PAVOFI-935450 format. One record per residue (C-alpha): residue number from 1; residue in three letters; y, z, x. Coordinates in nm, 4 decimals, padded with zeros to 6 digits, always signed. Layout:
# PAVOFI-935450
{NUM ALA {Y Z X}}
...
END
This chain:
# PAVOFI-935450
{1 MET {-01.8291 +02.2124 +02.2267}}
{2 ARG {-02.1261 +02.1284 +02.0014}}
{3 ILE {-02.3764 +01.8636 +02.1072}}
{4 LEU {-02.6416 +01.6842 +01.9029}}
{5 LEU {-02.9564 +01.6011 +02.1011}}
{6 VAL {-03.2081 +01.3622 +01.9454}}
{7 GLU {-03.5103 +01.3389 +02.1762}}
{8 ASP {-03.8806 +01.3293 +02.0822}}
{9 GLU {-04.0238 +01.4143 +02.4266}}
{10 MET {-04.0458 +01.7898 +02.3868}}
{11 ARG {-04.0546 +01.8798 +02.7557}}
{12 MET {-03.7488 +01.6656 +02.8174}}
{13 ALA {-03.5743 +01.8110 +02.5119}}
{14 GLN {-03.6460 +02.1696 +02.6166}}
{15 ALA {-03.5164 +02.1029 +02.9680}}
{16 LEU {-03.1986 +01.9385 +02.8368}}
{17 CYS {-03.1341 +02.2188 +02.5888}}
{18 GLU {-03.1641 +02.4740 +02.8686}}
{19 ILE {-02.9316 +02.2769 +03.0963}}
{20 LEU {-02.6729 +02.2437 +02.8206}}
{21 ARG {-02.7033 +02.6104 +02.7264}}
{22 LEU {-02.6347 +02.7148 +03.0862}}
{23 GLU {-02.3207 +02.4975 +03.0744}}
{24 ASN {-02.2109 +02.6777 +02.7552}}
{25 TYR {-02.2658 +02.3792 +02.5260}}
{26 GLU {-02.3927 +02.4645 +02.1798}}
{27 THR {-02.6819 +02.2260 +02.1196}}
{28 ASP {-02.8872 +02.1308 +01.8139}}
{29 HIS {-03.2083 +01.9381 +01.8779}}
{30 TYR {-03.3952 +01.6942 +01.6529}}
{31 ALA {-03.7051 +01.4934 +01.7403}}
{32 ASP {-03.6921 +01.2539 +01.4455}}
{33 GLY {-03.4570 +00.9561 +01.4150}}
{34 ARG {-03.3765 +00.9956 +01.0460}}
{35 GLU {-03.3116 +01.3662 +01.0821}}
{36 GLY {-03.0920 +01.2881 +01.3817}}
{37 LEU {-02.8879 +01.0399 +01.1779}}
{38 ALA {-02.8385 +01.2923 +00.8974}}
{39 ALA {-02.7196 +01.5509 +01.1501}}
{40 LEU {-02.4827 +01.3028 +01.3170}}
{41 GLU {-02.3358 +01.2015 +00.9815}}
{42 SER {-02.2509 +01.5667 +00.9094}}
{43 GLY {-01.9495 +01.5116 +01.1347}}
{44 VAL {-01.9733 +01.8536 +01.3037}}
{45 TYR {-02.0665 +01.7343 +01.6522}}
{46 ASP {-01.8360 +01.6611 +01.9431}}
{47 ILE {-02.0921 +01.4459 +02.1289}}
{48 ALA {-02.4340 +01.3013 +02.0428}}
{49 VAL {-02.7044 +01.2421 +02.3047}}
{50 LEU {-02.9665 +01.0025 +02.1672}}
{51 ASP {-03.2958 +00.8767 +02.3032}}
{52 VAL {-03.3700 +00.5139 +02.2173}}
{53 MET {-03.7401 +00.5368 +02.1285}}
{54 LEU {-03.7680 +00.7778 +01.8359}}
{55 PRO {-03.9993 +00.8253 +01.5352}}
{56 ARG {-03.8904 +00.6593 +01.2065}}
{57 MET {-03.5567 +00.5318 +01.3395}}
{58 ASP {-03.4595 +00.4329 +01.6935}}
{59 GLY {-03.1395 +00.5330 +01.8702}}
{60 PHE {-02.9820 +00.1903 +01.8298}}
{61 GLU {-03.0132 +00.2089 +01.4523}}
{62 ILE {-02.8853 +00.5668 +01.4427}}
{63 VAL {-02.5656 +00.4634 +01.6192}}
{64 ARG {-02.5226 +00.1487 +01.4099}}
{65 LYS {-02.5644 +00.3334 +01.0784}}
{66 ALA {-02.3388 +00.6195 +01.1888}}
{67 ARG {-02.0615 +00.3785 +01.2857}}
{68 GLU {-02.0988 +00.1978 +00.9518}}
{69 SER {-02.0490 +00.5367 +00.7844}}
{70 GLY {-01.7251 +00.5903 +00.9750}}
{71 ILE {-01.8618 +00.8450 +01.2238}}
{72 ARG {-01.6691 +00.8162 +01.5508}}
{73 THR {-01.8528 +01.0873 +01.7466}}
{74 PRO {-01.8986 +00.9729 +02.1094}}
{75 VAL {-02.2622 +00.8774 +02.1782}}
{76 LEU {-02.4522 +00.8856 +02.5063}}
{77 MET {-02.7807 +00.6908 +02.4982}}
{78 LEU {-03.0783 +00.8151 +02.7020}}
{79 THR {-03.3691 +00.5848 +02.7725}}
{80 ALA {-03.6372 +00.4991 +03.0247}}
{81 LYS {-03.5531 +00.1344 +02.9712}}
{82 GLY {-03.3284 -00.0115 +03.2375}}
{83 GLU {-03.3067 -00.3749 +03.1409}}
{84 LEU {-02.9611 -00.5221 +03.0895}}
{85 ASP {-03.0453 -00.6355 +02.7351}}
{86 ASP {-03.1189 -00.2764 +02.6295}}
{87 LYS {-02.7870 -00.1566 +02.7689}}
{88 VAL {-02.6034 -00.4351 +02.5903}}
{89 THR {-02.7855 -00.3602 +02.2636}}
{90 GLY {-02.6940 +00.0074 +02.2859}}
{91 LEU {-02.3286 -00.0562 +02.3578}}
{92 ASP {-02.3046 -00.3290 +02.0931}}
{93 SER {-02.4568 -00.0863 +01.8414}}
{94 GLY {-02.1639 +00.1470 +01.8996}}
{95 ALA {-02.2766 +00.3764 +02.1819}}
{96 ASP {-02.0095 +00.4884 +02.4280}}
{97 ASP {-02.2240 +00.5343 +02.7379}}
{98 TYR {-02.5763 +00.4745 +02.8650}}
{99 LEU {-02.7915 +00.6813 +03.1045}}
{100 ILE {-03.1284 +00.5718 +03.2436}}
{101 LYS {-03.4168 +00.8173 +03.2830}}
{102 PRO {-03.4799 +00.9761 +03.5240}}
{103 PHE {-03.1270 +01.0947 +03.5939}}
{104 MET {-02.9576 +01.3688 +03.7935}}
{105 THR {-02.8304 +01.6713 +03.6026}}
{106 LYS {-02.4894 +01.6394 +03.7704}}
{107 GLU {-02.4508 +01.2839 +03.6425}}
{108 LEU {-02.5449 +01.3830 +03.2874}}
{109 LEU {-02.2922 +01.6677 +03.2865}}
{110 ALA {-02.0204 +01.4472 +03.4356}}
{111 ARG {-02.0716 +01.1885 +03.1642}}
{112 LEU {-02.0636 +01.4558 +02.8929}}
{113 ARG {-01.7364 +01.5926 +03.0308}}
{114 ALA {-01.5895 +01.2419 +03.0296}}
{115 LEU {-01.6985 +01.1830 +02.6713}}
{116 GLY {-01.5630 +01.5234 +02.5726}}
{117 ARG {-01.2205 +01.4397 +02.7111}}
{118 ARG {-01.2278 +01.1079 +02.5300}}
{119 ALA {-01.3364 +01.2708 +02.2019}}
{120 LEU {-01.0507 +01.5207 +02.2059}}
{121 ARG {-00.7908 +01.2757 +02.3373}}
{122 THR {-00.6689 +01.5197 +02.6029}}
{123 PRO {-00.5744 +01.3171 +02.9119}}
{124 ASP {-00.3323 +01.5912 +03.0225}}
{125 GLY {-00.5764 +01.8742 +02.9496}}
{126 SER {-00.4196 +01.9771 +02.6191}}
{127 LEU {-00.4780 +01.8908 +02.2562}}
{128 ARG {-00.1714 +01.8173 +02.0456}}
{129 TYR {-00.0826 +01.7768 +01.6817}}
{130 GLY {+00.2573 +01.7915 +01.5148}}
{131 ASP {+00.4597 +02.0583 +01.6929}}
{132 ILE {+00.1635 +02.2474 +01.8434}}
{133 SER {-00.0352 +02.2225 +02.1642}}
{134 LEU {-00.3731 +02.3794 +02.2500}}
{135 ASP {-00.4737 +02.4615 +02.6058}}
{136 ALA {-00.8535 +02.4636 +02.6371}}
{137 SER {-00.8546 +02.6457 +02.9706}}
{138 THR {-00.6647 +02.9491 +02.8410}}
{139 LEU {-00.7265 +02.9251 +02.4636}}
{140 THR {-00.3495 +02.9274 +02.4184}}
{141 LEU {-00.1642 +02.7960 +02.1144}}
{142 SER {+00.1934 +02.6852 +02.1827}}
{143 CYS {+00.4703 +02.5568 +01.9589}}
{144 VAL {+00.6767 +02.3021 +02.1496}}
{145 PRO {+01.0109 +02.3361 +01.9620}}
{146 SER {+01.0163 +02.7186 +01.9600}}
{147 GLY {+00.8631 +02.7663 +02.3040}}
{148 GLN {+00.6441 +03.0440 +02.1635}}
{149 SER {+00.2776 +03.0812 +02.2565}}
{150 VAL {-00.0123 +03.3085 +02.1717}}
{151 ARG {-00.3692 +03.3569 +02.2880}}
{152 LEU {-00.6379 +03.2562 +02.0368}}
{153 SER {-00.9860 +03.3970 +01.9922}}
{154 ASP {-01.2713 +03.1569 +02.0594}}
{155 LYS {-01.3291 +03.0940 +01.6876}}
{156 GLU {-00.9589 +03.0507 +01.6121}}
{157 TYR {-00.9338 +02.7958 +01.8913}}
{158 ARG {-01.2394 +02.6058 +01.7688}}
{159 ILE {-01.1083 +02.5990 +01.4111}}
{160 LEU {-00.7798 +02.4420 +01.5237}}
{161 GLU {-00.9586 +02.2085 +01.7648}}
{162 TYR {-01.1843 +02.0833 +01.4837}}
{163 LEU {-00.8964 +02.0435 +01.2382}}
{164 ILE {-00.6888 +01.8516 +01.4927}}
{165 ALA {-00.9800 +01.6271 +01.5883}}
{166 ASN {-01.0160 +01.5447 +01.2176}}
{167 SER {-00.6474 +01.5336 +01.1251}}
{168 GLY {-00.5869 +01.3345 +00.8113}}
{169 GLN {-00.9202 +01.4418 +00.6673}}
{170 ILE {-01.0177 +01.7279 +00.4378}}
{171 LEU {-01.2912 +01.9493 +00.5842}}
{172 THR {-01.5132 +02.1537 +00.3547}}
{173 ARG {-01.5934 +02.5206 +00.4076}}
{174 GLU {-01.9510 +02.4185 +00.4796}}
{175 GLN {-01.8408 +02.1802 +00.7563}}
{176 LEU {-01.6248 +02.4500 +00.9141}}
{177 ALA {-01.9020 +02.7100 +00.8878}}
{178 VAL {-02.1576 +02.4802 +01.0513}}
{179 LYS {-01.9147 +02.3666 +01.3194}}
{180 ILE {-01.8030 +02.7153 +01.4202}}
{181 TRP {-02.1112 +02.9268 +01.3510}}
{182 GLY {-02.3917 +02.6691 +01.3672}}
{183 PHE {-02.6710 +02.5568 +01.1352}}
{184 ASP {-02.8870 +02.8623 +01.2019}}
{185 SER {-02.6107 +03.1173 +01.1658}}
{186 GLU {-02.6151 +03.3694 +00.8831}}
{187 ALA {-02.2366 +03.3629 +00.8660}}
{188 GLU {-02.1130 +03.3575 +00.5076}}
{189 TYR {-01.8322 +03.1425 +00.3772}}
{190 ASN {-01.5967 +03.4418 +00.3587}}
{191 ASN {-01.6082 +03.4438 +00.7408}}
{192 VAL {-01.4430 +03.1027 +00.7261}}
{193 GLU {-01.1672 +03.2412 +00.5035}}
{194 VAL {-01.1121 +03.5395 +00.7335}}
{195 TYR {-01.0759 +03.3292 +01.0480}}
{196 LEU {-00.8603 +03.0718 +00.8711}}
{197 SER {-00.6294 +03.3604 +00.7751}}
{198 PHE {-00.6181 +03.4807 +01.1369}}
{199 THR {-00.5402 +03.1273 +01.2555}}
{200 ARG {-00.2624 +03.0822 +00.9975}}
{201 LYS {-00.1017 +03.4048 +01.1213}}
{202 LYS {-00.1075 +03.2737 +01.4791}}
{203 LEU {+00.0604 +02.9513 +01.3659}}
{204 ALA {+00.3275 +03.1559 +01.1894}}
{205 PHE {+00.3713 +03.3776 +01.4959}}
{206 VAL {+00.4615 +03.0812 +01.7191}}
{207 GLN {+00.6980 +02.9547 +01.4439}}
{208 SER {+00.5070 +02.6313 +01.3933}}
{209 GLU {+00.5630 +02.4035 +01.0960}}
{210 THR {+00.1977 +02.2959 +01.1174}}
{211 GLU {-00.0059 +02.4479 +00.8351}}
{212 ILE {-00.3694 +02.4794 +00.7343}}
{213 LYS {-00.3543 +02.3807 +00.3690}}
{214 ALA {-00.6237 +02.4589 +00.1146}}
{215 VAL {-00.7133 +02.1635 -00.1066}}
{216 ARG {-00.8357 +02.3196 -00.4290}}
{217 GLY {-01.2062 +02.2687 -00.4898}}
{218 ILE {-01.2529 +02.0567 -00.1768}}
{219 GLY {-01.1641 +02.2266 +00.1502}}
{220 TYR {-00.8899 +02.2396 +00.4121}}
{221 GLU {-00.6701 +02.0056 +00.6090}}
{222 LEU {-00.4053 +02.0334 +00.8786}}
{223 ARG {-00.0568 +01.9253 +00.7779}}
{224 TYR {+00.2661 +01.8970 +00.9710}}
{225 ALA {+00.5869 +01.9318 +00.7695}}
{226 HIS {+00.7528 +01.6261 +00.9227}}
{227 VAL {+00.4679 +01.3777 +00.8773}}
END
């Protein structure tokens, strides 16, 4: 799972990045509000953690502008402010949750897990689309009608997870590359093609009618034959 952290207190940011890394979250950090908004609007994050008081653009405005742009990424607001009005402002701006500094690490992680479950719409622990089901705990792809299943690699799982989470939308190669390999990765676009090919073969193996379709000159989308 990839997390966007926008926090201008560097000691706090470094501590949070280390905590998230130890929990196996991939985390990108920005200290500037406008840069944070641009990153959030890229659409590659599963959860955003935003401070309220930021240079050039505060957390409230980041959330408001992102929601106006159609970004539905769950947002957790972090702030030293504890007044009711600030909580109301954050939630009315489009944030999903609110955590007051200082906070316990366990509470932060619990809230992130809750937002992660909400983001992926997996109340039963699996992610579903069309005739397929993904099990996050075992990285298993299953086709419900055929009863066939197969183990996915980490990158294959994340490709399908991202496509399902954005079903109905066309994702570019750049979006997939950033989502799976990260902003700082040297992975080339042909890596995307290779792993898409692997993932298509796994879908065929379980006899699924769900396909990863290439949209010429634009990108890729997930399609189910009976939709």
